[in-house]
VEXDREN-2710 file (C-alpha; in Angstrom, 1 decimal):
% VEXDREN-2710
k/r/px/py/pz
1/UNK/-69.1/-14.7/22.9
2/UNK/-72.2/-16.2/24.4
3/UNK/-73.5/-19.6/25.4
4/UNK/-71.5/-22.5/23.5
5/UNK/-74.1/-24.8/22.0
6/UNK/-71.6/-26.9/20.3
7/UNK/-68.7/-27.4/22.6
8/UNK/-65.7/-29.6/21.1
9/UNK/-62.7/-31.6/21.8
10/UNK/-60.0/-31.0/19.4
11/UNK/-58.1/-34.3/18.9
12/UNK/-54.5/-33.3/18.2
13/UNK/-52.5/-35.2/15.5
14/UNK/-55.7/-36.9/14.0
15/UNK/-56.6/-34.1/11.5
16/UNK/-56.7/-36.7/8.7
17/UNK/-58.2/-39.6/10.5
18/UNK/-62.0/-38.7/9.6
19/UNK/-63.9/-38.8/6.3
20/UNK/-66.9/-37.0/5.3
21/UNK/-69.5/-38.3/2.8
22/UNK/-70.6/-41.7/1.6
23/UNK/-68.1/-41.8/-1.4
24/UNK/-65.1/-40.8/0.7
25/UNK/-66.1/-43.4/3.3
26/UNK/-66.5/-46.1/0.8
27/UNK/-63.2/-45.3/-0.8
28/UNK/-61.5/-45.5/2.6
29/UNK/-62.9/-49.0/3.4
30/UNK/-62.1/-50.3/0.1
31/UNK/-58.5/-49.1/0.5
32/UNK/-58.2/-50.7/3.9
33/UNK/-59.6/-54.0/2.3
34/UNK/-57.1/-53.7/-0.5
35/UNK/-54.3/-53.7/2.2
36/UNK/-55.4/-57.1/3.3
37/UNK/-53.5/-60.0/1.9
38/UNK/-56.2/-62.5/2.5
39/UNK/-58.2/-63.9/-0.2
40/UNK/-61.1/-64.3/2.0
41/UNK/-62.2/-61.0/3.6
42/UNK/-64.8/-60.1/6.2
43/UNK/-66.4/-56.6/7.2
44/UNK/-68.6/-56.4/10.0
45/UNK/-71.0/-53.4/10.4
46/UNK/-72.4/-53.5/14.0
47/UNK/-75.1/-51.0/14.7
48/UNK/-76.6/-49.2/17.6
49/UNK/-80.2/-49.0/18.0
50/UNK/-81.8/-46.2/16.0
51/UNK/-79.3/-46.3/13.1
52/UNK/-81.0/-45.8/9.9
53/UNK/-80.5/-49.1/8.0
54/UNK/-81.9/-48.0/4.6
55/UNK/-79.2/-45.2/4.5
56/UNK/-76.4/-47.5/5.6
57/UNK/-77.5/-50.5/3.2
58/UNK/-77.7/-48.0/0.2
59/UNK/-74.2/-47.0/0.9
60/UNK/-73.1/-50.6/1.2
61/UNK/-74.6/-51.6/-2.0
62/UNK/-73.5/-48.3/-4.0
63/UNK/-69.9/-47.9/-2.6
64/UNK/-68.6/-51.3/-1.3
65/UNK/-67.5/-54.3/-3.4
66/UNK/-68.4/-57.6/-1.8
67/UNK/-69.4/-61.3/-2.8
68/UNK/-71.7/-61.8/-0.1
69/UNK/-74.0/-59.7/2.1
70/UNK/-75.1/-61.2/5.4
71/UNK/-78.1/-59.4/7.2
72/UNK/-78.0/-60.0/11.0
73/UNK/-81.8/-59.6/11.2
74/UNK/-82.5/-62.6/9.1
75/UNK/-81.2/-64.8/12.0
76/UNK/-82.8/-63.0/14.8
77/UNK/-85.9/-64.5/16.7
78/UNK/-89.3/-63.8/15.5
79/UNK/-90.9/-60.5/16.5
80/UNK/-93.4/-62.5/18.7
81/UNK/-90.5/-64.3/20.4
82/UNK/-88.6/-61.0/21.1
83/UNK/-91.7/-59.5/22.6
84/UNK/-92.1/-62.5/24.8
85/UNK/-88.4/-62.6/25.7
86/UNK/-88.4/-58.9/26.8
87/UNK/-92.0/-58.7/28.3
88/UNK/-90.8/-59.1/31.9
89/UNK/-88.7/-56.0/31.4
90/UNK/-90.9/-53.9/29.2
91/UNK/-93.9/-54.7/31.5
92/UNK/-97.4/-53.3/31.0
93/UNK/-96.7/-50.0/32.8
94/UNK/-97.2/-47.1/30.5
95/UNK/-93.8/-45.6/31.6
96/UNK/-91.8/-47.8/33.7
97/UNK/-90.1/-51.2/33.0
98/UNK/-87.2/-53.2/34.6
99/UNK/-83.6/-52.9/33.5
100/UNK/-82.9/-56.1/31.4
101/UNK/-80.3/-58.6/32.1
102/UNK/-80.5/-59.7/28.4
103/UNK/-77.4/-59.7/26.0
104/UNK/-77.5/-59.3/22.2
105/UNK/-77.0/-63.0/21.5
106/UNK/-80.4/-63.7/23.4
107/UNK/-82.3/-61.8/20.4
108/UNK/-81.1/-64.5/17.9
109/UNK/-82.2/-67.9/16.8
110/UNK/-79.3/-70.1/17.9
111/UNK/-79.8/-72.6/15.1
112/UNK/-80.0/-69.9/12.4
113/UNK/-76.9/-68.1/13.9
114/UNK/-74.7/-71.2/13.9
115/UNK/-75.6/-71.9/10.3
116/UNK/-74.7/-68.5/9.1
117/UNK/-71.5/-68.6/11.1
118/UNK/-70.5/-71.8/9.4
119/UNK/-71.4/-70.5/6.0
120/UNK/-69.1/-67.5/6.6
121/UNK/-66.2/-69.7/8.0
122/UNK/-66.4/-72.1/5.0
123/UNK/-66.3/-69.3/2.5
124/UNK/-62.9/-69.3/0.9
125/UNK/-62.8/-66.3/-1.5
126/UNK/-64.2/-62.9/-1.6
127/UNK/-65.5/-60.3/0.7
128/UNK/-68.5/-61.1/3.0
129/UNK/-70.1/-58.1/4.7
130/UNK/-72.2/-58.8/7.9
131/UNK/-74.6/-55.9/8.8
132/UNK/-77.1/-54.9/11.5
133/UNK/-77.6/-55.5/15.2
134/UNK/-75.5/-58.2/16.4
135/UNK/-73.3/-58.4/13.2
136/UNK/-70.1/-58.8/15.5
137/UNK/-71.5/-62.1/16.9
138/UNK/-71.0/-63.6/13.4
139/UNK/-67.2/-63.5/13.1
140/UNK/-64.8/-63.2/16.2
141/UNK/-62.0/-61.4/14.3
142/UNK/-63.2/-59.6/11.0
143/UNK/-60.8/-58.0/8.7
144/UNK/-62.6/-54.7/9.4
145/UNK/-65.1/-53.7/12.3
146/UNK/-67.1/-50.8/11.7
147/UNK/-69.3/-49.5/14.6
148/UNK/-72.3/-47.4/13.6
149/UNK/-73.2/-45.4/16.6
150/UNK/-76.1/-43.2/17.5
151/UNK/-76.7/-40.4/20.1
152/UNK/-79.8/-41.2/22.1
153/UNK/-81.2/-37.6/21.7
154/UNK/-81.1/-38.2/18.1
155/UNK/-82.7/-41.4/18.6
156/UNK/-85.7/-40.0/20.5
157/UNK/-86.1/-37.4/17.7
158/UNK/-86.5/-40.3/15.0
159/UNK/-88.9/-41.9/17.3
160/UNK/-91.0/-38.8/17.4
161/UNK/-91.0/-38.7/13.6
162/UNK/-91.9/-42.5/13.5
163/UNK/-88.6/-43.2/11.5
164/UNK/-87.3/-46.1/13.5
165/UNK/-88.1/-49.2/15.4
166/UNK/-86.9/-51.0/18.4
167/UNK/-84.3/-53.8/18.5
168/UNK/-85.7/-56.8/16.6
169/UNK/-89.1/-55.6/16.1
170/UNK/-91.0/-53.4/13.6
171/UNK/-93.0/-50.8/15.7
172/UNK/-92.0/-47.4/14.2
173/UNK/-95.9/-46.5/14.4
174/UNK/-96.0/-47.0/18.1
175/UNK/-96.3/-44.1/20.5
176/UNK/-93.1/-42.4/21.4
177/UNK/-93.3/-43.2/25.1
178/UNK/-93.7/-46.9/24.3
179/UNK/-90.7/-46.9/21.9
180/UNK/-88.7/-45.0/24.5
181/UNK/-89.5/-47.1/27.4
182/UNK/-88.5/-50.3/25.6
183/UNK/-85.3/-48.6/24.4
184/UNK/-84.4/-47.4/27.9
185/UNK/-85.1/-50.6/29.7
186/UNK/-84.1/-53.1/27.1
187/UNK/-82.5/-51.9/23.7
188/UNK/-79.8/-49.6/25.1
189/UNK/-78.8/-51.9/27.8
190/UNK/-78.3/-54.7/25.4
191/UNK/-76.5/-52.6/22.9
192/UNK/-74.2/-50.9/25.5
193/UNK/-73.1/-54.4/26.9
194/UNK/-72.0/-55.4/23.4
195/UNK/-70.5/-51.9/22.7
196/UNK/-68.3/-52.2/25.7
197/UNK/-66.8/-55.5/24.6
198/UNK/-66.1/-54.2/21.0
199/UNK/-64.7/-50.6/21.7
200/UNK/-61.1/-51.8/21.9
201/UNK/-61.6/-53.6/18.6
202/UNK/-63.1/-50.8/16.5
203/UNK/-61.4/-50.2/13.2
204/UNK/-63.8/-47.5/12.3
205/UNK/-66.7/-45.6/14.0
206/UNK/-69.6/-44.3/11.8
207/UNK/-71.4/-41.0/12.7
208/UNK/-74.8/-40.8/11.1
209/UNK/-76.6/-38.5/13.5
210/UNK/-77.1/-36.0/10.5
211/UNK/-78.9/-37.9/7.7
212/UNK/-77.1/-37.3/4.6
213/UNK/-74.0/-36.2/6.3
214/UNK/-72.2/-39.3/7.2
215/UNK/-68.8/-39.2/9.0
216/UNK/-66.2/-42.1/9.4
217/UNK/-63.3/-41.8/12.0
218/UNK/-60.7/-44.5/12.7
219/UNK/-61.3/-46.4/15.9
220/UNK/-57.8/-45.3/16.9
221/UNK/-58.6/-41.7/16.6
222/UNK/-61.8/-41.9/18.4
223/UNK/-60.4/-43.8/21.4
224/UNK/-57.5/-41.2/21.5
225/UNK/-60.1/-38.5/21.6
226/UNK/-61.7/-40.1/24.5
227/UNK/-58.5/-40.5/26.4
228/UNK/-57.7/-36.7/25.6
229/UNK/-61.0/-35.9/27.2
230/UNK/-60.0/-37.3/30.5
231/UNK/-57.0/-35.0/30.8
232/UNK/-58.9/-31.8/30.5
233/UNK/-62.1/-29.8/31.3
234/UNK/-64.7/-30.2/28.6
235/UNK/-68.5/-29.9/28.0
236/UNK/-71.1/-32.3/26.5
237/UNK/-73.3/-31.0/23.7
238/UNK/-76.4/-29.5/25.5
239/UNK/-79.8/-30.2/24.0
240/UNK/-83.0/-28.3/24.5
241/UNK/-86.5/-29.5/24.4
242/UNK/-90.0/-28.0/24.8
243/UNK/-92.6/-28.9/27.3
244/UNK/-96.1/-28.1/28.6
245/UNK/-94.7/-25.9/31.4
246/UNK/-91.8/-24.4/29.3
247/UNK/-90.5/-20.8/29.6
248/UNK/-88.7/-18.1/27.7
249/UNK/-85.4/-17.5/29.7
250/UNK/-83.2/-19.9/27.6
251/UNK/-84.3/-18.5/24.4
252/UNK/-82.4/-15.3/25.4
253/UNK/-79.5/-16.5/27.5
254/UNK/-78.8/-19.6/25.3
255/UNK/-79.5/-17.9/21.9
256/UNK/-82.2/-20.4/21.0
257/UNK/-84.7/-20.3/18.1
258/UNK/-87.2/-17.3/19.1
259/UNK/-90.0/-18.9/16.9
260/UNK/-90.4/-21.9/19.1
261/UNK/-93.2/-21.8/21.5
262/UNK/-91.1/-22.5/24.5
263/UNK/-88.0/-24.5/25.9
264/UNK/-88.7/-26.4/29.1
265/UNK/-85.5/-28.5/29.5
266/UNK/-81.8/-28.0/28.7
267/UNK/-80.1/-31.4/29.4
268/UNK/-76.4/-30.0/29.8
269/UNK/-74.7/-32.9/31.8
270/UNK/-76.5/-36.3/31.2
271/UNK/-73.8/-38.4/29.5
272/UNK/-76.4/-41.3/28.9
273/UNK/-78.2/-39.0/26.5
274/UNK/-75.8/-36.1/25.5
275/UNK/-73.3/-36.2/22.7
276/UNK/-69.6/-35.5/22.7
277/UNK/-68.1/-33.5/19.6
278/UNK/-64.7/-34.7/18.8
279/UNK/-62.9/-32.3/16.1
280/UNK/-60.6/-33.9/13.7
281/UNK/-59.3/-31.0/11.5
282/UNK/-62.4/-29.4/10.1
283/UNK/-64.7/-32.0/10.8
284/UNK/-66.9/-32.4/13.9
285/UNK/-67.5/-35.9/14.9
286/UNK/-70.4/-36.8/17.2
287/UNK/-70.7/-39.7/19.4
288/UNK/-72.6/-40.6/22.5
289/UNK/-70.9/-39.0/25.6
290/UNK/-71.7/-42.3/27.6
291/UNK/-68.7/-43.9/25.3
292/UNK/-66.3/-41.9/27.4
293/UNK/-67.7/-43.3/30.7
294/UNK/-67.6/-46.8/29.2
295/UNK/-63.9/-46.5/27.8
296/UNK/-62.4/-44.3/30.5
297/UNK/-64.4/-44.9/33.6
298/UNK/-61.7/-44.7/36.2
299/UNK/-59.9/-41.9/34.7
300/UNK/-62.9/-39.8/34.5
301/UNK/-64.7/-40.8/37.7
302/UNK/-61.8/-41.7/40.0
303/UNK/-61.1/-44.8/41.8
304/UNK/-63.6/-44.4/44.6
305/UNK/-66.6/-43.1/42.5
306/UNK/-65.7/-45.9/40.0
307/UNK/-65.7/-48.4/42.8
308/UNK/-69.1/-47.4/43.9
309/UNK/-70.9/-46.7/40.6
310/UNK/-69.0/-48.6/37.9
311/UNK/-69.0/-47.3/34.5
312/UNK/-72.1/-45.0/35.1
313/UNK/-71.8/-41.2/35.6
314/UNK/-73.7/-40.6/38.8
315/UNK/-73.9/-36.6/38.6
316/UNK/-76.6/-34.9/36.5
317/UNK/-77.0/-31.2/35.7
318/UNK/-79.9/-29.9/33.6
319/UNK/-82.1/-26.7/33.4
320/UNK/-85.8/-26.3/34.0
321/UNK/-87.1/-23.0/32.6
322/UNK/-90.6/-21.9/33.7
323/UNK/-89.9/-18.1/33.5
324/UNK/-93.0/-17.1/31.4
325/UNK/-94.3/-20.7/31.7
326/UNK/-96.0/-22.7/34.3
327/UNK/-95.7/-24.9/37.3
328/UNK/-93.8/-28.3/36.8
329/UNK/-95.9/-31.3/37.6
330/UNK/-96.2/-32.0/41.4
331/UNK/-94.0/-35.0/41.9
332/UNK/-92.0/-37.3/44.0
333/UNK/-88.9/-39.6/43.3
334/UNK/-88.7/-43.2/44.6
335/UNK/-86.5/-44.0/47.7
336/UNK/-83.6/-46.3/47.0
337/UNK/-85.2/-49.6/48.1
338/UNK/-88.2/-48.9/46.0
339/UNK/-86.3/-48.1/42.8
340/UNK/-84.1/-51.3/43.3
341/UNK/-87.0/-53.5/43.9
342/UNK/-89.4/-52.4/41.2
343/UNK/-87.1/-51.2/38.3
344/UNK/-83.6/-52.9/39.0
345/UNK/-81.9/-49.5/39.4
346/UNK/-79.2/-49.4/42.1
347/UNK/-79.6/-45.9/43.2
348/UNK/-82.4/-43.3/43.0
349/UNK/-82.9/-39.7/41.9
350/UNK/-82.1/-37.5/44.8
351/UNK/-81.9/-33.9/43.5
352/UNK/-81.8/-30.2/44.2
353/UNK/-83.1/-27.1/42.7
354/UNK/-80.6/-24.2/42.5
355/UNK/-82.3/-21.0/41.4
356/UNK/-80.4/-19.3/38.7
357/UNK/-83.1/-16.7/38.0
358/UNK/-86.5/-15.7/38.9
359/UNK/-89.4/-13.3/38.1
360/UNK/-91.3/-11.4/41.2
361/UNK/-93.6/-14.0/42.9
362/UNK/-91.7/-17.2/42.0
363/UNK/-92.1/-20.2/44.3
364/UNK/-91.3/-23.6/44.9
365/UNK/-93.4/-26.4/46.2
366/UNK/-91.4/-28.5/48.6
367/UNK/-92.4/-30.8/51.7
368/UNK/-95.8/-31.2/53.2
369/UNK/-97.8/-28.9/55.6
370/UNK/-98.0/-29.7/59.3
371/UNK/-100.7/-31.9/60.4
372/UNK/-100.8/-33.5/56.9
373/UNK/-103.4/-36.5/56.8
374/UNK/-101.9/-39.0/54.2
375/UNK/-105.2/-40.8/53.6
376/UNK/-106.9/-37.4/52.8
377/UNK/-104.1/-36.4/50.4
378/UNK/-103.9/-39.7/48.6
379/UNK/-107.8/-39.7/48.2
380/UNK/-107.7/-36.3/46.7
381/UNK/-104.9/-37.4/44.4
382/UNK/-106.5/-40.5/43.2
383/UNK/-109.8/-38.6/42.8
384/UNK/-108.1/-35.9/40.6
385/UNK/-106.1/-38.7/38.6
386/UNK/-109.3/-40.8/38.0
387/UNK/-111.7/-38.0/37.0
388/UNK/-109.1/-35.3/35.9
389/UNK/-110.5/-33.0/38.5
390/UNK/-108.9/-30.4/40.5
391/UNK/-106.4/-31.2/43.2
392/UNK/-105.8/-28.5/45.9
393/UNK/-102.0/-28.6/46.0
394/UNK/-101.8/-25.6/48.3
395/UNK/-103.8/-27.5/51.0
396/UNK/-101.4/-30.3/51.3
397/UNK/-97.9/-28.8/50.1
398/UNK/-95.7/-26.1/51.4
399/UNK/-95.1/-23.2/49.0
400/UNK/-91.7/-21.3/49.5
401/UNK/-90.8/-18.0/48.0
402/UNK/-87.9/-18.4/45.6
403/UNK/-85.1/-15.9/44.6
404/UNK/-81.9/-16.1/42.7
405/UNK/-79.2/-18.2/44.2
406/UNK/-81.5/-19.9/46.6
407/UNK/-80.9/-23.6/46.9
408/UNK/-83.6/-26.2/47.7
409/UNK/-82.8/-29.7/48.4
410/UNK/-84.9/-32.6/47.4
411/UNK/-84.0/-35.9/48.8
412/UNK/-86.1/-38.9/47.2
413/UNK/-89.5/-39.2/48.9
414/UNK/-89.9/-35.4/49.3
415/UNK/-92.9/-33.9/47.4
416/UNK/-92.0/-31.1/45.3
417/UNK/-92.1/-29.0/42.0
418/UNK/-90.9/-25.8/40.9
419/UNK/-93.5/-23.1/40.4
420/UNK/-93.8/-20.8/37.3
421/UNK/-91.3/-17.9/36.8
422/UNK/-88.2/-19.6/38.0
423/UNK/-85.1/-20.7/36.1
424/UNK/-83.8/-23.9/37.8
425/UNK/-80.4/-25.6/37.6
426/UNK/-81.3/-29.1/38.7
427/UNK/-78.4/-31.1/40.3
428/UNK/-79.3/-34.5/41.0
429/UNK/-78.2/-38.1/40.6
430/UNK/-78.8/-39.8/37.2
431/UNK/-81.9/-42.2/37.2
432/UNK/-83.7/-39.4/35.3
433/UNK/-86.9/-40.9/34.2
434/UNK/-88.1/-42.0/37.5
435/UNK/-90.3/-39.2/38.4
436/UNK/-93.6/-40.1/39.8
437/UNK/-96.1/-37.4/38.7
438/UNK/-98.9/-36.9/41.4
439/UNK/-100.7/-34.0/39.8
440/UNK/-100.1/-31.9/36.6
441/UNK/-102.5/-29.0/37.1
442/UNK/-105.0/-30.5/34.6
443/UNK/-103.0/-29.8/31.5
444/UNK/-102.0/-31.9/28.6
445/UNK/-98.7/-32.7/27.1
446/UNK/-97.2/-31.1/23.8
447/UNK/-99.0/-34.0/21.9
448/UNK/-102.3/-32.8/23.1
449/UNK/-102.8/-35.9/25.4
450/UNK/-102.8/-36.2/29.1
451/UNK/-99.5/-36.8/30.6
452/UNK/-99.2/-40.0/32.8
453/UNK/-99.8/-39.7/36.4
454/UNK/-98.3/-42.1/39.0
455/UNK/-100.1/-41.8/42.1
456/UNK/-99.9/-45.6/42.8
457/UNK/-96.3/-45.5/42.7
458/UNK/-96.0/-42.3/44.5
459/UNK/-98.0/-42.9/47.5
460/UNK/-95.5/-45.9/48.3
461/UNK/-92.6/-43.5/48.6
462/UNK/-93.8/-40.2/50.0
463/UNK/-92.1/-39.4/53.3
464/UNK/-95.0/-38.0/55.4
465/UNK/-92.8/-36.8/58.1
466/UNK/-91.2/-34.1/55.7
467/UNK/-93.4/-31.4/56.8
468/UNK/-93.0/-27.5/57.2
469/UNK/-90.4/-27.2/60.0
470/UNK/-88.5/-30.2/59.1
471/UNK/-88.2/-28.9/55.5
472/UNK/-87.3/-25.4/56.5
473/UNK/-84.6/-26.6/58.8
474/UNK/-83.1/-29.3/56.6
475/UNK/-83.7/-28.4/52.9
476/UNK/-83.6/-24.6/52.3
477/UNK/-80.6/-22.5/51.8
478/UNK/-78.4/-24.8/54.0
479/UNK/-75.4/-22.5/53.3
480/UNK/-72.2/-22.6/55.3
481/UNK/-69.0/-20.8/54.6
482/UNK/-66.2/-23.3/54.4
483/UNK/-63.2/-21.3/53.8
484/UNK/-62.1/-18.0/52.3
485/UNK/-59.1/-15.9/51.2
486/UNK/-58.4/-12.7/49.3
487/UNK/-60.9/-12.4/46.5
488/UNK/-62.7/-15.6/47.2
489/UNK/-65.0/-17.5/49.5
490/UNK/-66.3/-21.0/49.4
491/UNK/-69.8/-22.2/50.7
492/UNK/-71.3/-25.5/51.4
493/UNK/-74.8/-25.4/49.9
494/UNK/-75.8/-29.0/50.1
495/UNK/-76.9/-31.7/49.4
496/UNK/-79.0/-33.3/52.2
497/UNK/-77.2/-36.0/54.3
498/UNK/-79.5/-38.7/52.7
499/UNK/-78.0/-37.6/49.2
500/UNK/-74.5/-38.7/48.0
501/UNK/-73.6/-35.4/46.2
502/UNK/-72.0/-32.6/47.8
503/UNK/-72.3/-29.1/46.2
504/UNK/-70.0/-26.1/46.8
505/UNK/-70.3/-22.5/45.7
506/UNK/-67.5/-20.2/45.1
507/UNK/-67.8/-16.4/44.9
508/UNK/-64.6/-14.8/43.6
509/UNK/-63.0/-11.8/42.0
510/UNK/-59.6/-13.6/41.7
511/UNK/-58.3/-16.9/41.0
512/UNK/-59.6/-19.9/43.0
513/UNK/-57.8/-23.1/43.2
514/UNK/-59.6/-26.4/43.1
515/UNK/-58.6/-30.0/43.3
516/UNK/-60.7/-33.0/42.1
517/UNK/-59.1/-35.1/44.9
518/UNK/-59.5/-38.2/42.3
519/UNK/-63.2/-37.8/42.0
520/UNK/-65.0/-36.2/39.0
521/UNK/-66.2/-32.5/39.4
522/UNK/-69.2/-31.1/37.7
523/UNK/-69.4/-27.2/37.5
524/UNK/-71.8/-24.6/36.2
525/UNK/-70.9/-20.7/35.9
526/UNK/-73.9/-19.5/37.9
527/UNK/-72.9/-15.7/38.0
528/UNK/-70.8/-13.6/35.7
529/UNK/-70.2/-13.5/32.0
530/UNK/-66.9/-15.5/31.6
531/UNK/-64.5/-17.6/33.5
532/UNK/-61.3/-19.4/32.5
533/UNK/-60.1/-22.8/34.0
534/UNK/-56.5/-23.3/33.9
535/UNK/-53.9/-26.0/34.9
536/UNK/-51.3/-24.8/37.4
537/UNK/-48.6/-27.0/35.7
538/UNK/-49.9/-26.6/31.9
539/UNK/-51.2/-30.1/31.7
540/UNK/-54.3/-28.9/29.6
541/UNK/-55.0/-25.8/27.5
542/UNK/-56.9/-23.1/29.2
543/UNK/-60.7/-23.8/29.0
544/UNK/-63.1/-20.8/28.8
545/UNK/-66.8/-21.0/30.1
546/UNK/-69.6/-18.6/29.6
547/UNK/-72.6/-17.8/31.9
548/UNK/-74.9/-21.0/32.4
549/UNK/-72.4/-23.3/30.8
550/UNK/-71.9/-26.7/32.5
551/UNK/-68.5/-28.3/32.3
552/UNK/-66.9/-31.4/33.6
553/UNK/-63.4/-31.8/35.3
554/UNK/-62.3/-35.5/35.1
555/UNK/-60.6/-37.1/38.3
556/UNK/-57.3/-37.3/36.6
557/UNK/-57.0/-33.6/36.2
558/UNK/-56.2/-33.1/39.8
559/UNK/-55.2/-29.4/40.5
560/UNK/-57.1/-26.7/38.5
561/UNK/-58.0/-23.0/38.9
562/UNK/-60.8/-20.8/38.0
563/UNK/-60.8/-17.1/37.6
564/UNK/-62.9/-14.2/36.1
565/UNK/-62.1/-13.8/32.3
566/UNK/-62.7/-11.4/29.5
567/UNK/-65.4/-8.9/30.5
568/UNK/-65.7/-10.3/33.8
569/UNK/-62.2/-9.5/34.8
570/UNK/-62.2/-7.5/38.2
571/UNK/-65.8/-8.5/38.7
572/UNK/-67.3/-11.1/41.5
573/UNK/-68.5/-14.1/39.8
574/UNK/-69.6/-17.5/41.0
575/UNK/-69.5/-21.2/40.2
576/UNK/-71.3/-24.1/41.6
577/UNK/-69.6/-27.5/42.0
578/UNK/-70.8/-31.0/42.5
579/UNK/-68.8/-34.1/43.3
580/UNK/-69.3/-37.5/45.1
581/UNK/-69.0/-37.7/48.7
582/UNK/-66.5/-40.3/49.8
583/UNK/-65.0/-41.4/53.0
584/UNK/-61.5/-40.0/52.3
END
């Protein structure tokens, strides 16, 4: 068996808690309403940004009985007022904004909202359905609360197809980057704040990620699935995307569509964007994996990590495929104080490149050359940005040969990029859109338009003292054997002291014992075909992973072991593990 593209969590005992198709879903809601003895009934259908209102409203009108239908959007502020309200967070920057402090109620006309709430409250008979963004604001304790959720990766696909608009405005024809920026900095923060308050109250959760194939699960079953996830190793659903520099390696290893031009990215552990598949009987139910972080933060992350990051998942794994492709953009990430001041983000995107595979001649650009002249480099970058002219990266930036199992550490402020013909496992912290592109080799994006360059931001954060010798001595293959035993050895591979993630590589032919030490672990099988993760006391079922698959071990798991499995038995294989450094 090869790379698992649709990993699932089977929720035991809830095989009959999920309903497929609008007809069956409508019947379940009608049955639930008929069990209520109240003459007056209220149904709230709260929605995440990106949900298809037309599809849901068609279902409501065709399959539900009601006396009154209240559309929440009719009590929202005007589009112009919402744009004014959010401008300080959206900003005029093409890519970046500021994390909003707004809440859903701020998007509503308070007088209209109060009037609508009074009308609902004074209704004495029949069924009232309140639908849309902020529908839960109208009734404190409805008879039925349905939460229509949406995975962020599907939201982005709908943006690309011009199918959806942002929260409270009609802008489906805007550029994808404009919609995404508003969603990232405003919509998703607002929706998440409301979602977190509602999760314990969900009666049902609605999955409409696949148009025409809706699924409804009971809130109890979904929350049970999330609790179960924290007691076992699991994987989120990876998603793959093309890019102007994309390669061909993942097509073969991950069994992807061979007709596609390339695959540049695989996002295989970014809970803010990935999905989680819960299996109820024969039905696979998709929810955003960030729901698990919101609902079970302490259990998933551990006390110390939760105390530092709250309900955010701080470790990111993803693949960057340039084999048969091109160089990534030359780039730099903001230092902590800059990302806090400019964008309202509490921590920055420190990262590293772990090399999964290469072709001969593969290289990584990392750090600046000795004797670098900052003013000259910035002048050349600005000239290239302004006139779309050539920038001589080789003149200013170190180029290092790259081979399989090298590990390049990239603390924020370090100029870097992977060259062509490398397969990179990027291990980093999670503020993943904060890449300041300095130079993009004169090419255009997949849409045929120049990609945004951010020299103005970049020049504020470049650490000019990270030159050749410093880079060589601090950032490249900082391997140290930590411990070893019969059939295994453990190596420290990073990250740099300025980064909060620690990485350990294990080579083994026999079982290796691990312990989360009350902190979440993220691992990838970086060598070998198969491995099996087991509990020494049987607290979770054995979990099998295949080459290049990433998996998460929640903090509450504690002790676990990994050994070669299947066709890998008796052979040496390897994993890399990331966790958050703590004082304990």
